[in-house]
Biopython code that builds the backbone (N, CA, C, O; Angstrom):
import numpy as np
from Bio.PDB.StructureBuilder import StructureBuilder

atoms = [
    (1, "MET", "N", (113.798, -32.912, 19.561)),
    (1, "MET", "CA", (114.958, -32.542, 20.372)),
    (1, "MET", "C", (115.519, -33.822, 20.943)),
    (1, "MET", "O", (114.778, -34.661, 21.455)),
    (2, "VAL", "N", (116.853, -33.976, 20.857)),
    (2, "VAL", "CA", (117.532, -35.137, 21.400)),
    (2, "VAL", "C", (118.326, -34.673, 22.577)),
    (2, "VAL", "O", (119.152, -33.770, 22.449)),
    (3, "HIS", "N", (118.097, -35.274, 23.738)),
    (3, "HIS", "CA", (118.887, -34.966, 24.965)),
    (3, "HIS", "C", (120.166, -35.824, 24.976)),
    (3, "HIS", "O", (120.274, -36.794, 24.226)),
    (4, "VAL", "N", (121.094, -35.470, 25.802)),
    (4, "VAL", "CA", (122.384, -36.175, 25.939)),
    (4, "VAL", "C", (122.276, -37.604, 26.299)),
    (4, "VAL", "O", (123.181, -38.400, 26.049)),
    (5, "THR", "N", (121.118, -37.951, 26.913)),
    (5, "THR", "CA", (120.860, -39.306, 27.367)),
    (5, "THR", "C", (120.367, -40.177, 26.189)),
    (5, "THR", "O", (120.293, -41.401, 26.303)),
    (6, "GLY", "N", (120.036, -39.532, 25.069)),
    (6, "GLY", "CA", (119.447, -40.274, 23.928)),
    (6, "GLY", "C", (117.961, -40.154, 23.900)),
    (6, "GLY", "O", (117.341, -40.567, 22.921)),
    (7, "ASP", "N", (117.334, -39.594, 24.954)),
    (7, "ASP", "CA", (115.941, -39.364, 24.965)),
    (7, "ASP", "C", (115.495, -38.371, 23.921)),
    (7, "ASP", "O", (116.139, -37.337, 23.742)),
    (8, "VAL", "N", (114.418, -38.652, 23.233)),
    (8, "VAL", "CA", (113.840, -37.773, 22.211)),
    (8, "VAL", "C", (112.531, -37.223, 22.652)),
    (8, "VAL", "O", (111.654, -37.977, 23.074)),
    (9, "THR", "N", (112.366, -35.922, 22.569)),
    (9, "THR", "CA", (111.122, -35.264, 22.884)),
    (9, "THR", "C", (110.667, -34.411, 21.677)),
    (9, "THR", "O", (111.496, -34.101, 20.821)),
    (10, "VAL", "N", (109.405, -34.031, 21.584)),
    (10, "VAL", "CA", (108.904, -33.293, 20.455)),
    (10, "VAL", "C", (109.209, -31.811, 20.539)),
    (10, "VAL", "O", (108.909, -31.072, 19.601)),
    (11, "CYS", "N", (109.784, -31.365, 21.609)),
    (11, "CYS", "CA", (109.895, -29.909, 21.819)),
    (11, "CYS", "C", (111.248, -29.529, 22.429)),
    (11, "CYS", "O", (111.732, -30.212, 23.331)),
    (12, "CYS", "N", (111.856, -28.453, 21.947)),
    (12, "CYS", "CA", (113.125, -28.006, 22.499)),
    (12, "CYS", "C", (112.914, -27.399, 23.888)),
    (12, "CYS", "O", (113.884, -27.242, 24.631)),
    (13, "LEU", "N", (111.692, -27.057, 24.258)),
    (13, "LEU", "CA", (111.431, -26.457, 25.587)),
    (13, "LEU", "C", (111.149, -27.551, 26.665)),
    (13, "LEU", "O", (110.894, -27.237, 27.828)),
    (14, "ASP", "N", (111.201, -28.805, 26.252)),
    (14, "ASP", "CA", (110.815, -29.888, 27.135)),
    (14, "ASP", "C", (112.067, -30.457, 27.912)),
    (14, "ASP", "O", (112.522, -31.583, 27.712)),
    (15, "GLU", "N", (112.535, -29.615, 28.758)),
    (15, "GLU", "CA", (113.798, -29.999, 29.493)),
    (15, "GLU", "C", (113.548, -31.145, 30.527)),
    (15, "GLU", "O", (114.499, -31.797, 30.960)),
    (16, "HIS", "N", (112.325, -31.373, 30.898)),
    (16, "HIS", "CA", (111.997, -32.464, 31.862)),
    (16, "HIS", "C", (111.446, -33.702, 31.176)),
    (16, "HIS", "O", (110.966, -34.624, 31.835)),
    (17, "LEU", "N", (111.518, -33.719, 29.851)),
    (17, "LEU", "CA", (111.097, -34.901, 29.029)),
    (17, "LEU", "C", (109.637, -35.301, 29.264)),
    (17, "LEU", "O", (109.280, -36.479, 29.262)),
    (18, "GLU", "N", (108.809, -34.271, 29.466)),
    (18, "GLU", "CA", (107.367, -34.599, 29.645)),
    (18, "GLU", "C", (106.644, -35.155, 28.391)),
    (18, "GLU", "O", (105.666, -35.897, 28.475)),
    (19, "ASN", "N", (107.198, -34.739, 27.212)),
    (19, "ASN", "CA", (106.638, -35.229, 25.974)),
    (19, "ASN", "C", (107.630, -36.194, 25.285)),
    (19, "ASN", "O", (107.788, -36.139, 24.065)),
    (20, "ARG", "N", (108.257, -37.020, 26.009)),
    (20, "ARG", "CA", (109.251, -37.992, 25.490)),
    (20, "ARG", "C", (108.585, -38.971, 24.550)),
    (20, "ARG", "O", (107.480, -39.447, 24.808)),
    (21, "ILE", "N", (109.246, -39.259, 23.491)),
    (21, "ILE", "CA", (108.643, -40.197, 22.506)),
    (21, "ILE", "C", (109.478, -41.436, 22.381)),
    (21, "ILE", "O", (109.085, -42.378, 21.692)),
    (22, "GLY", "N", (110.640, -41.465, 23.037)),
    (22, "GLY", "CA", (111.535, -42.638, 22.985)),
    (22, "GLY", "C", (112.983, -42.273, 23.233)),
    (22, "GLY", "O", (113.301, -41.142, 23.599)),
    (23, "ASN", "N", (113.856, -43.247, 23.027)),
    (23, "ASN", "CA", (115.273, -43.097, 23.236)),
    (23, "ASN", "C", (116.028, -43.687, 22.060)),
    (23, "ASN", "O", (115.715, -44.784, 21.597)),
    (24, "LEU", "N", (117.045, -42.942, 21.568)),
    (24, "LEU", "CA", (117.838, -43.388, 20.436)),
    (24, "LEU", "C", (118.670, -44.591, 20.715)),
    (24, "LEU", "O", (119.072, -45.296, 19.789)),
    (25, "ARG", "N", (118.949, -44.856, 21.996)),
    (25, "ARG", "CA", (119.694, -46.086, 22.296)),
    (25, "ARG", "C", (118.858, -47.350, 22.164)),
    (25, "ARG", "O", (119.389, -48.455, 22.047)),
    (26, "GLU", "N", (117.547, -47.168, 22.184)),
    (26, "GLU", "CA", (116.624, -48.288, 22.088)),
    (26, "GLU", "C", (115.930, -48.399, 20.744)),
    (26, "GLU", "O", (115.587, -49.482, 20.270)),
    (27, "THR", "N", (115.735, -47.206, 20.143)),
    (27, "THR", "CA", (114.943, -47.166, 18.881)),
    (27, "THR", "C", (115.561, -46.229, 17.868)),
    (27, "THR", "O", (115.891, -45.106, 18.250)),
    (28, "PRO", "N", (115.741, -46.582, 16.639)),
    (28, "PRO", "CA", (116.271, -45.690, 15.604)),
    (28, "PRO", "C", (115.427, -44.425, 15.402)),
    (28, "PRO", "O", (114.200, -44.467, 15.486)),
    (29, "LEU", "N", (116.081, -43.338, 15.143)),
    (29, "LEU", "CA", (115.342, -42.072, 15.007)),
    (29, "LEU", "C", (114.256, -42.169, 13.910)),
    (29, "LEU", "O", (113.148, -41.664, 14.089)),
    (30, "ALA", "N", (114.576, -42.806, 12.803)),
    (30, "ALA", "CA", (113.580, -42.966, 11.720)),
    (30, "ALA", "C", (112.340, -43.648, 12.190)),
    (30, "ALA", "O", (111.239, -43.300, 11.762)),
    (31, "GLU", "N", (112.489, -44.636, 13.085)),
    (31, "GLU", "CA", (111.335, -45.301, 13.692)),
    (31, "GLU", "C", (110.561, -44.364, 14.644)),
    (31, "GLU", "O", (109.332, -44.323, 14.601)),
    (32, "LEU", "N", (111.246, -43.646, 15.464)),
    (32, "LEU", "CA", (110.607, -42.678, 16.337)),
    (32, "LEU", "C", (109.847, -41.627, 15.572)),
    (32, "LEU", "O", (108.710, -41.294, 15.908)),
    (33, "TRP", "N", (110.499, -41.089, 14.508)),
    (33, "TRP", "CA", (109.975, -40.052, 13.667)),
    (33, "TRP", "C", (108.681, -40.365, 12.991)),
    (33, "TRP", "O", (107.847, -39.487, 12.769)),
    (34, "SER", "N", (108.508, -41.669, 12.649)),
    (34, "SER", "CA", (107.355, -42.078, 11.939)),
    (34, "SER", "C", (106.453, -43.043, 12.758)),
    (34, "SER", "O", (105.497, -43.618, 12.237)),
    (35, "GLY", "N", (106.791, -43.191, 14.038)),
    (35, "GLY", "CA", (106.078, -44.166, 14.847)),
    (35, "GLY", "C", (104.724, -43.716, 15.301)),
    (35, "GLY", "O", (104.335, -42.564, 15.112)),
    (36, "ASP", "N", (104.004, -44.638, 15.904)),
    (36, "ASP", "CA", (102.612, -44.375, 16.314)),
    (36, "ASP", "C", (102.526, -43.192, 17.306)),
    (36, "ASP", "O", (101.582, -42.406, 17.222)),
    (37, "THR", "N", (103.492, -43.045, 18.251)),
    (37, "THR", "CA", (103.464, -42.039, 19.240)),
    (37, "THR", "C", (103.491, -40.631, 18.618)),
    (37, "THR", "O", (102.645, -39.788, 18.918)),
    (38, "ILE", "N", (104.496, -40.398, 17.734)),
    (38, "ILE", "CA", (104.638, -39.094, 17.082)),
    (38, "ILE", "C", (103.474, -38.838, 16.101)),
    (38, "ILE", "O", (103.033, -37.699, 15.942)),
    (39, "GLN", "N", (103.007, -39.852, 15.478)),
    (39, "GLN", "CA", (101.851, -39.654, 14.477)),
    (39, "GLN", "C", (100.648, -39.233, 15.287)),
    (39, "GLN", "O", (99.948, -38.318, 14.852)),
    (40, "ALA", "N", (100.354, -39.813, 16.407)),
    (40, "ALA", "CA", (99.225, -39.458, 17.263)),
    (40, "ALA", "C", (99.379, -38.051, 17.761)),
    (40, "ALA", "O", (98.396, -37.315, 17.851)),
    (41, "TRP", "N", (100.650, -37.637, 18.103)),
    (41, "TRP", "CA", (100.960, -36.262, 18.509)),
    (41, "TRP", "C", (100.624, -35.292, 17.408)),
    (41, "TRP", "O", (99.964, -34.276, 17.625)),
    (42, "ARG", "N", (101.098, -35.628, 16.203)),
    (42, "ARG", "CA", (100.857, -34.724, 15.085)),
    (42, "ARG", "C", (99.379, -34.610, 14.795)),
    (42, "ARG", "O", (98.887, -33.498, 14.605)),
    (43, "LYS", "N", (98.647, -35.708, 14.752)),
    (43, "LYS", "CA", (97.225, -35.677, 14.479)),
    (43, "LYS", "C", (96.502, -34.797, 15.576)),
    (43, "LYS", "O", (95.622, -34.002, 15.246)),
    (44, "ALA", "N", (96.869, -34.948, 16.795)),
    (44, "ALA", "CA", (96.218, -34.174, 17.884)),
    (44, "ALA", "C", (96.480, -32.650, 17.589)),
    (44, "ALA", "O", (95.574, -31.827, 17.720)),
    (45, "HIS", "N", (97.694, -32.315, 17.203)),
    (45, "HIS", "CA", (98.035, -30.871, 16.899)),
    (45, "HIS", "C", (97.236, -30.368, 15.702)),
    (45, "HIS", "O", (96.680, -29.270, 15.739)),
    (46, "VAL", "N", (97.180, -31.157, 14.659)),
    (46, "VAL", "CA", (96.363, -30.716, 13.533)),
    (46, "VAL", "C", (94.930, -30.514, 13.872)),
    (46, "VAL", "O", (94.272, -29.611, 13.355)),
    (47, "ASP", "N", (94.425, -31.381, 14.772)),
    (47, "ASP", "CA", (93.058, -31.238, 15.206)),
    (47, "ASP", "C", (92.824, -30.102, 16.245)),
    (47, "ASP", "O", (91.685, -29.729, 16.526)),
    (48, "GLY", "N", (93.895, -29.586, 16.783)),
    (48, "GLY", "CA", (93.751, -28.604, 17.792)),
    (48, "GLY", "C", (93.504, -29.196, 19.194)),
    (48, "GLY", "O", (93.087, -28.500, 20.120)),
    (49, "ARG", "N", (93.774, -30.492, 19.308)),
    (49, "ARG", "CA", (93.578, -31.227, 20.608)),
    (49, "ARG", "C", (94.923, -31.276, 21.293)),
    (49, "ARG", "O", (95.537, -32.340, 21.380)),
    (50, "PHE", "N", (95.389, -30.148, 21.778)),
    (50, "PHE", "CA", (96.742, -30.060, 22.345)),
    (50, "PHE", "C", (96.888, -30.972, 23.610)),
    (50, "PHE", "O", (97.981, -31.432, 23.943)),
    (51, "GLU", "N", (95.731, -31.208, 24.293)),
    (51, "GLU", "CA", (95.783, -32.056, 25.495)),
    (51, "GLU", "C", (96.077, -33.464, 25.124)),
    (51, "GLU", "O", (96.490, -34.247, 25.980)),
    (52, "GLY", "N", (95.875, -33.846, 23.826)),
    (52, "GLY", "CA", (96.132, -35.173, 23.327)),
    (52, "GLY", "C", (97.594, -35.352, 22.892)),
    (52, "GLY", "O", (98.007, -36.428, 22.458)),
    (53, "SER", "N", (98.344, -34.282, 23.022)),
    (53, "SER", "CA", (99.751, -34.359, 22.573)),
    (53, "SER", "C", (100.784, -34.495, 23.686)),
    (53, "SER", "O", (101.966, -34.703, 23.413)),
    (54, "GLY", "N", (100.355, -34.381, 24.911)),
    (54, "GLY", "CA", (101.297, -34.480, 26.021)),
    (54, "GLY", "C", (101.100, -33.308, 26.914)),
    (54, "GLY", "O", (100.475, -32.321, 26.527)),
    (55, "PRO", "N", (101.619, -33.398, 28.100)),
    (55, "PRO", "CA", (101.360, -32.365, 29.211)),
    (55, "PRO", "C", (101.896, -31.033, 28.929)),
    (55, "PRO", "O", (101.386, -30.071, 29.503)),
    (56, "LEU", "N", (102.864, -30.866, 28.114)),
    (56, "LEU", "CA", (103.387, -29.520, 27.849)),
    (56, "LEU", "C", (102.588, -28.724, 26.828)),
    (56, "LEU", "O", (102.578, -27.494, 26.869)),
    (57, "CYS", "N", (101.914, -29.422, 25.906)),
    (57, "CYS", "CA", (101.302, -28.804, 24.765)),
    (57, "CYS", "C", (100.145, -27.855, 25.118)),
    (57, "CYS", "O", (99.912, -26.872, 24.415)),
    (58, "THR", "N", (99.449, -28.142, 26.168)),
    (58, "THR", "CA", (98.336, -27.292, 26.558)),
    (58, "THR", "C", (98.841, -25.988, 27.187)),
    (58, "THR", "O", (98.091, -25.013, 27.246)),
    (59, "ARG", "N", (100.036, -25.951, 27.636)),
    (59, "ARG", "CA", (100.607, -24.759, 28.266)),
    (59, "ARG", "C", (101.487, -23.951, 27.322)),
    (59, "ARG", "O", (102.070, -22.950, 27.739)),
    (60, "CYS", "N", (101.594, -24.346, 26.107)),
    (60, "CYS", "CA", (102.555, -23.795, 25.168)),
    (60, "CYS", "C", (101.926, -22.649, 24.289)),
    (60, "CYS", "O", (100.761, -22.705, 23.894)),
    (61, "ASN", "N", (102.736, -21.657, 24.023)),
    (61, "ASN", "CA", (102.385, -20.663, 23.059)),
    (61, "ASN", "C", (102.969, -21.210, 21.742)),
    (61, "ASN", "O", (103.991, -20.700, 21.283)),
    (62, "TRP", "N", (102.391, -22.170, 21.160)),
    (62, "TRP", "CA", (102.960, -23.007, 20.038)),
    (62, "TRP", "C", (103.335, -22.167, 18.822)),
    (62, "TRP", "O", (104.276, -22.536, 18.119)),
    (63, "ARG", "N", (102.702, -21.138, 18.555)),
    (63, "ARG", "CA", (103.024, -20.310, 17.351)),
    (63, "ARG", "C", (104.432, -19.738, 17.505)),
    (63, "ARG", "O", (105.234, -19.804, 16.574)),
    (64, "SER", "N", (104.738, -19.171, 18.691)),
    (64, "SER", "CA", (106.088, -18.587, 18.912)),
    (64, "SER", "C", (107.068, -19.603, 19.105)),
    (64, "SER", "O", (108.250, -19.299, 18.939)),
    (65, "ALA", "N", (106.739, -20.832, 19.451)),
    (65, "ALA", "CA", (107.662, -21.925, 19.654)),
    (65, "ALA", "C", (108.084, -22.613, 18.441)),
    (65, "ALA", "O", (108.860, -23.566, 18.515)),
    (66, "GLY", "N", (107.587, -22.160, 17.238)),
    (66, "GLY", "CA", (108.022, -22.701, 16.044)),
    (66, "GLY", "C", (107.039, -23.721, 15.406)),
    (66, "GLY", "O", (107.457, -24.803, 14.995)),
    (67, "ALA", "N", (105.791, -23.385, 15.330)),
    (67, "ALA", "CA", (104.738, -24.191, 14.794)),
    (67, "ALA", "C", (105.096, -24.487, 13.310)),
    (67, "ALA", "O", (105.681, -23.648, 12.625)),
    (68, "ALA", "N", (104.756, -25.611, 12.870)),
    (68, "ALA", "CA", (104.931, -26.001, 11.443)),
    (68, "ALA", "C", (104.143, -25.070, 10.564)),
    (68, "ALA", "O", (102.968, -24.826, 10.838)),
    (69, "PRO", "N", (104.724, -24.553, 9.544)),
    (69, "PRO", "CA", (103.955, -23.729, 8.598)),
    (69, "PRO", "C", (102.810, -24.565, 7.923)),
    (69, "PRO", "O", (102.927, -25.776, 7.732)),
    (70, "ASP", "N", (101.739, -23.871, 7.587)),
    (70, "ASP", "CA", (100.617, -24.546, 7.043)),
    (70, "ASP", "C", (100.924, -25.424, 5.778)),
    (70, "ASP", "O", (100.340, -26.490, 5.581)),
    (71, "GLU", "N", (101.860, -24.921, 4.949)),
    (71, "GLU", "CA", (102.220, -25.790, 3.791)),
    (71, "GLU", "C", (102.863, -27.104, 4.233)),
    (71, "GLU", "O", (102.633, -28.133, 3.598)),
    (72, "VAL", "N", (103.668, -27.100, 5.310)),
    (72, "VAL", "CA", (104.266, -28.297, 5.786)),
    (72, "VAL", "C", (103.136, -29.265, 6.313)),
    (72, "VAL", "O", (103.152, -30.471, 6.066)),
    (73, "VAL", "N", (102.206, -28.678, 7.018)),
    (73, "VAL", "CA", (101.093, -29.528, 7.555)),
    (73, "VAL", "C", (100.304, -30.109, 6.370)),
    (73, "VAL", "O", (99.958, -31.290, 6.383)),
    (74, "GLU", "N", (100.029, -29.322, 5.386)),
    (74, "GLU", "CA", (99.290, -29.803, 4.161)),
    (74, "GLU", "C", (100.005, -30.932, 3.503)),
    (74, "GLU", "O", (99.357, -31.906, 3.118)),
    (75, "ARG", "N", (101.331, -30.866, 3.342)),
    (75, "ARG", "CA", (102.098, -31.905, 2.756)),
    (75, "ARG", "C", (102.039, -33.223, 3.575)),
    (75, "ARG", "O", (101.948, -34.316, 3.016)),
    (76, "TRP", "N", (102.098, -33.069, 4.975)),
    (76, "TRP", "CA", (102.008, -34.222, 5.840)),
    (76, "TRP", "C", (100.604, -34.793, 5.750)),
    (76, "TRP", "O", (100.443, -36.014, 5.746)),
    (77, "LEU", "N", (99.592, -33.955, 5.679)),
    (77, "LEU", "CA", (98.216, -34.506, 5.474)),
    (77, "LEU", "C", (98.073, -35.259, 4.191)),
    (77, "LEU", "O", (97.404, -36.292, 4.166)),
    (78, "ASP", "N", (98.699, -34.770, 3.065)),
    (78, "ASP", "CA", (98.674, -35.509, 1.809)),
    (78, "ASP", "C", (99.297, -36.817, 1.988)),
    (78, "ASP", "O", (98.767, -37.785, 1.442)),
    (79, "LYS", "N", (100.366, -36.970, 2.691)),
    (79, "LYS", "CA", (101.068, -38.250, 2.884)),
    (79, "LYS", "C", (100.191, -39.188, 3.712)),
    (79, "LYS", "O", (100.120, -40.386, 3.440)),
    (80, "MET", "N", (99.524, -38.634, 4.725)),
    (80, "MET", "CA", (98.662, -39.476, 5.615)),
    (80, "MET", "C", (97.459, -40.035, 4.856)),
    (80, "MET", "O", (97.026, -41.155, 5.123)),
    (81, "GLY", "N", (96.922, -39.266, 3.920)),
    (81, "GLY", "CA", (95.787, -39.723, 3.174)),
    (81, "GLY", "C", (94.515, -39.787, 3.997)),
    (81, "GLY", "O", (93.585, -40.505, 3.629)),
    (82, "ASP", "N", (94.445, -39.037, 5.130)),
    (82, "ASP", "CA", (93.298, -39.031, 5.995)),
    (82, "ASP", "C", (92.400, -37.866, 5.645)),
    (82, "ASP", "O", (92.620, -36.745, 6.103)),
    (83, "ASP", "N", (91.385, -38.127, 4.832)),
    (83, "ASP", "CA", (90.534, -37.048, 4.318)),
    (83, "ASP", "C", (89.752, -36.341, 5.434)),
    (83, "ASP", "O", (89.543, -35.129, 5.380)),
    (84, "GLU", "N", (89.328, -37.100, 6.430)),
    (84, "GLU", "CA", (88.644, -36.487, 7.590)),
    (84, "GLU", "C", (89.516, -35.544, 8.340)),
    (84, "GLU", "O", (89.075, -34.442, 8.667)),
    (85, "LEU", "N", (90.717, -35.910, 8.629)),
    (85, "LEU", "CA", (91.670, -35.096, 9.296)),
    (85, "LEU", "C", (92.008, -33.813, 8.472)),
    (85, "LEU", "O", (92.162, -32.722, 9.022)),
    (86, "ARG", "N", (92.109, -33.992, 7.198)),
    (86, "ARG", "CA", (92.377, -32.857, 6.330)),
    (86, "ARG", "C", (91.197, -31.903, 6.342)),
    (86, "ARG", "O", (91.397, -30.690, 6.412)),
    (87, "ARG", "N", (89.961, -32.416, 6.275)),
    (87, "ARG", "CA", (88.748, -31.567, 6.335)),
    (87, "ARG", "C", (88.759, -30.774, 7.660)),
    (87, "ARG", "O", (88.481, -29.575, 7.661)),
    (88, "ARG", "N", (89.080, -31.442, 8.784)),
    (88, "ARG", "CA", (89.068, -30.717, 10.091)),
    (88, "ARG", "C", (90.164, -29.661, 10.152)),
    (88, "ARG", "O", (89.952, -28.597, 10.735)),
    (89, "TRP", "N", (91.344, -29.928, 9.560)),
    (89, "TRP", "CA", (92.403, -28.957, 9.555)),
    (89, "TRP", "C", (92.031, -27.733, 8.669)),
    (89, "TRP", "O", (92.312, -26.601, 9.060)),
    (90, "ARG", "N", (91.429, -27.934, 7.529)),
    (90, "ARG", "CA", (90.964, -26.766, 6.744)),
    (90, "ARG", "C", (89.862, -26.039, 7.423)),
    (90, "ARG", "O", (89.771, -24.827, 7.227)),
    (91, "GLU", "N", (88.998, -26.652, 8.213)),
    (91, "GLU", "CA", (87.938, -25.964, 8.937)),
    (91, "GLU", "C", (88.591, -25.127, 10.040)),
    (91, "GLU", "O", (88.166, -23.993, 10.262)),
    (92, "ARG", "N", (89.578, -25.627, 10.718)),
    (92, "ARG", "CA", (90.265, -24.881, 11.753)),
    (92, "ARG", "C", (90.974, -23.651, 11.123)),
    (92, "ARG", "O", (90.948, -22.560, 11.694)),
    (93, "LYS", "N", (91.587, -23.835, 9.978)),
    (93, "LYS", "CA", (92.200, -22.704, 9.248)),
    (93, "LYS", "C", (91.167, -21.618, 8.909)),
    (93, "LYS", "O", (91.379, -20.419, 9.085)),
    (94, "ARG", "N", (90.019, -22.138, 8.404)),
    (94, "ARG", "CA", (88.971, -21.187, 7.981)),
    (94, "ARG", "C", (88.452, -20.376, 9.202)),
    (94, "ARG", "O", (88.207, -19.174, 9.109)),
    (95, "ARG", "N", (88.300, -21.068, 10.326)),
    (95, "ARG", "CA", (87.875, -20.359, 11.575)),
    (95, "ARG", "C", (88.897, -19.336, 12.011)),
    (95, "ARG", "O", (88.549, -18.289, 12.557)),
    (96, "ARG", "N", (90.158, -19.640, 11.770)),
    (96, "ARG", "CA", (91.208, -18.706, 12.144)),
    (96, "ARG", "C", (91.349, -17.564, 11.134)),
    (96, "ARG", "O", (92.123, -16.623, 11.310)),
    (97, "GLY", "N", (90.555, -17.701, 10.069)),
    (97, "GLY", "CA", (90.618, -16.616, 9.032)),
    (97, "GLY", "C", (91.822, -16.764, 8.109)),
    (97, "GLY", "O", (92.302, -15.779, 7.547)),
    (98, "GLN", "N", (92.341, -18.069, 7.941)),
    (98, "GLN", "CA", (93.521, -18.233, 7.167)),
    (98, "GLN", "C", (93.280, -19.039, 5.930)),
    (98, "GLN", "O", (94.238, -19.372, 5.232)),
    (99, "ALA", "N", (92.024, -19.379, 5.612)),
    (99, "ALA", "CA", (91.721, -20.171, 4.488)),
    (99, "ALA", "C", (91.548, -19.393, 3.210)),
    (99, "ALA", "O", (91.282, -19.980, 2.162)),
]
sb = StructureBuilder()
sb.init_structure("model")
sb.init_model(0)
sb.init_chain("A")
sb.init_seg("    ")
for serial, (resi, resn, name, xyz) in enumerate(atoms, 1):
    if name == "N":
        sb.init_residue(resn, " ", resi, " ")
    sb.init_atom(name, np.array(xyz, "f"), 0.0, 1.0, " ", f" {name:<3s}", serial, name[0])
structure = sb.get_structure()
């Protein structure tokens, strides 16, 4: 989500910029989209460590807020090439009864 100030946050519900990842006036969107901050946020979500994603994420009903479909997560995991993260993601899916 991009605010009128150029601030970028990971969530459309983040009106107070609690999960701000940068500002478009300072950093190109492509750099923010693939930068360390957002990659750490994504990894924390895949792992189910929502407290590692920022202050809003532990309070969010993330499925109704537009969680990424499993196939999108799987494609991202393929690009990351992190076998341990992929294993943990599949284990979480299995525990949820979705494997």
